[in-house]
TIDRENDREN-766591 format. One record per residue (C-alpha): residue number from 1; residue in three letters; x negated, y, z negated. Coordinates in Angstrom, 3 decimals, m for minus. Layout:
<sites>
+-----+------+----------+----------+----------+
: seq : type :       xx :       yy :       zz :
+-----+------+----------+----------+----------+
: NUM :  ALA :        X :        Y :        Z :
...
+-----+------+----------+----------+----------+
</sites>
This chain:
<sites>
+-----+------+----------+----------+----------+
: seq : type :       xx :       yy :       zz :
+-----+------+----------+----------+----------+
:   1 :  UNK :  m18.733 :  m39.307 :   m4.478 :
:   2 :  UNK :  m15.832 :  m39.272 :   m6.921 :
:   3 :  UNK :  m13.309 :  m39.251 :   m4.086 :
:   4 :  UNK :  m15.041 :  m42.198 :   m2.452 :
:   5 :  UNK :  m14.920 :  m44.143 :   m5.713 :
:   6 :  UNK :  m11.227 :  m43.348 :   m6.163 :
:   7 :  UNK :  m10.422 :  m44.254 :   m2.583 :
:   8 :  UNK :  m12.397 :  m47.500 :   m2.697 :
:   9 :  UNK :  m10.151 :  m50.467 :   m2.206 :
:  10 :  UNK :  m10.409 :  m53.107 :   m4.933 :
:  11 :  UNK :  m11.593 :  m56.434 :   m3.454 :
:  12 :  UNK :  m10.340 :  m55.871 :    0.064 :
:  13 :  UNK :   m6.893 :  m54.559 :   m0.928 :
:  14 :  UNK :   m5.320 :  m51.251 :   m0.009 :
:  15 :  UNK :   m6.542 :  m47.851 :   m1.173 :
:  16 :  UNK :   m5.616 :  m46.554 :   m4.602 :
:  17 :  UNK :   m2.191 :  m44.842 :   m4.284 :
:  18 :  UNK :   m3.001 :  m42.383 :   m7.076 :
:  19 :  UNK :   m6.055 :  m41.182 :   m5.180 :
:  20 :  UNK :   m4.032 :  m40.807 :   m1.997 :
:  21 :  UNK :   m1.439 :  m38.728 :   m3.847 :
:  22 :  UNK :   m4.173 :  m36.579 :   m5.400 :
:  23 :  UNK :   m5.606 :  m35.866 :   m1.953 :
:  24 :  UNK :   m2.169 :  m34.965 :   m0.584 :
:  25 :  UNK :   m1.542 :  m32.561 :   m3.458 :
:  26 :  UNK :   m5.019 :  m31.117 :   m2.937 :
:  27 :  UNK :   m4.317 :  m30.398 :    0.729 :
:  28 :  UNK :   m0.957 :  m28.839 :   m0.126 :
:  29 :  UNK :   m2.646 :  m26.612 :   m2.725 :
:  30 :  UNK :   m5.323 :  m25.553 :   m0.240 :
:  31 :  UNK :   m2.719 :  m24.607 :    2.384 :
:  32 :  UNK :   m0.706 :  m22.706 :   m0.213 :
:  33 :  UNK :   m3.640 :  m20.608 :   m1.428 :
:  34 :  UNK :   m5.116 :  m19.992 :    2.033 :
:  35 :  UNK :   m1.977 :  m19.354 :    4.119 :
:  36 :  UNK :    1.275 :  m18.877 :    2.212 :
:  37 :  UNK :    0.228 :  m16.878 :   m0.841 :
:  38 :  UNK :   m1.583 :  m14.062 :    1.039 :
:  39 :  UNK :    1.286 :  m13.810 :    3.528 :
:  40 :  UNK :    3.841 :  m13.397 :    0.731 :
:  41 :  UNK :    1.673 :  m10.774 :   m0.936 :
:  42 :  UNK :    1.451 :   m8.819 :    2.326 :
:  43 :  UNK :    5.233 :   m9.069 :    2.829 :
:  44 :  UNK :    5.883 :   m7.714 :   m0.675 :
:  45 :  UNK :    3.487 :   m4.803 :   m0.110 :
:  46 :  UNK :    5.224 :   m3.962 :    3.203 :
:  47 :  UNK :    8.689 :   m4.131 :    1.608 :
:  48 :  UNK :    7.542 :   m1.830 :   m1.195 :
:  49 :  UNK :    6.055 :    0.631 :    1.311 :
:  50 :  UNK :    9.264 :    0.663 :    3.392 :
:  51 :  UNK :   11.357 :    1.105 :    0.243 :
:  52 :  UNK :    9.331 :    4.167 :   m0.830 :
:  53 :  UNK :    9.508 :    6.061 :    2.487 :
:  54 :  UNK :   10.555 :    9.690 :    2.169 :
:  55 :  UNK :   11.185 :   12.670 :    4.374 :
:  56 :  UNK :    7.972 :   14.323 :    5.564 :
:  57 :  UNK :    5.839 :   11.154 :    5.534 :
:  58 :  UNK :    3.658 :   10.672 :    8.587 :
:  59 :  UNK :    4.147 :    7.098 :    9.803 :
:  60 :  UNK :    3.183 :    4.695 :   12.561 :
:  61 :  UNK :    5.634 :    2.142 :   13.864 :
:  62 :  UNK :    4.804 :   m1.412 :   14.818 :
:  63 :  UNK :    5.292 :   m0.361 :   18.449 :
:  64 :  UNK :    2.711 :    2.407 :   18.178 :
:  65 :  UNK :    4.877 :    5.518 :   17.808 :
:  66 :  UNK :    3.270 :    8.041 :   15.478 :
:  67 :  UNK :    5.285 :   10.826 :   13.933 :
:  68 :  UNK :    6.861 :   12.439 :   10.903 :
:  69 :  UNK :   10.039 :   11.233 :    9.191 :
:  70 :  UNK :   12.805 :   13.833 :    9.484 :
:  71 :  UNK :   15.836 :   11.786 :    8.400 :
:  72 :  UNK :   16.437 :    8.551 :    6.483 :
:  73 :  UNK :   19.425 :    6.274 :    6.036 :
:  74 :  UNK :   19.619 :    2.772 :    4.551 :
:  75 :  UNK :   18.384 :    0.997 :    7.684 :
:  76 :  UNK :   17.437 :    3.713 :   10.207 :
:  77 :  UNK :   14.541 :    6.187 :   10.136 :
:  78 :  UNK :   14.446 :    9.200 :   12.468 :
:  79 :  UNK :   10.900 :   10.077 :   13.480 :
:  80 :  UNK :    9.849 :   13.313 :   15.152 :
:  81 :  UNK :    7.016 :   12.619 :   17.559 :
:  82 :  UNK :    6.003 :   15.606 :   19.633 :
:  83 :  UNK :    9.179 :   17.242 :   20.950 :
:  84 :  UNK :   11.298 :   14.077 :   20.704 :
:  85 :  UNK :   13.127 :   12.337 :   17.930 :
:  86 :  UNK :   13.222 :    8.555 :   17.829 :
:  87 :  UNK :   15.378 :    6.343 :   15.648 :
:  88 :  UNK :   13.798 :    3.099 :   14.477 :
:  89 :  UNK :   14.680 :    0.452 :   11.922 :
:  90 :  UNK :   13.039 :    0.863 :    8.541 :
:  91 :  UNK :   11.454 :   m2.571 :    8.765 :
:  92 :  UNK :    9.610 :   m1.568 :   11.962 :
:  93 :  UNK :    7.490 :    1.051 :   10.189 :
:  94 :  UNK :    3.974 :   m0.346 :   10.225 :
:  95 :  UNK :    2.181 :    2.018 :    7.893 :
:  96 :  UNK :    2.228 :    5.426 :    6.268 :
:  97 :  UNK :   m0.631 :    7.613 :    7.507 :
+-----+------+----------+----------+----------+
</sites>
């Protein structure tokens, strides 16, 4: 009801510009808290996890390879999966098992 009163046009004129701005800011705030904020939080958690990788961790890559870390450099992780060793980028590690 309050929004309708704010949006009501005085004597056939245009809508209240302050009310229109308040609605725009409201929609921006809703999108921020529903979409952008959780995504940033998830990105920070992933970056922290990738930063704290160490030799011997059992990991899964984004592509589905599961194995144990045997060697680390700044950007490349060597994973032993079965009898093979695979080199992947650090950022492609999906989770630590």
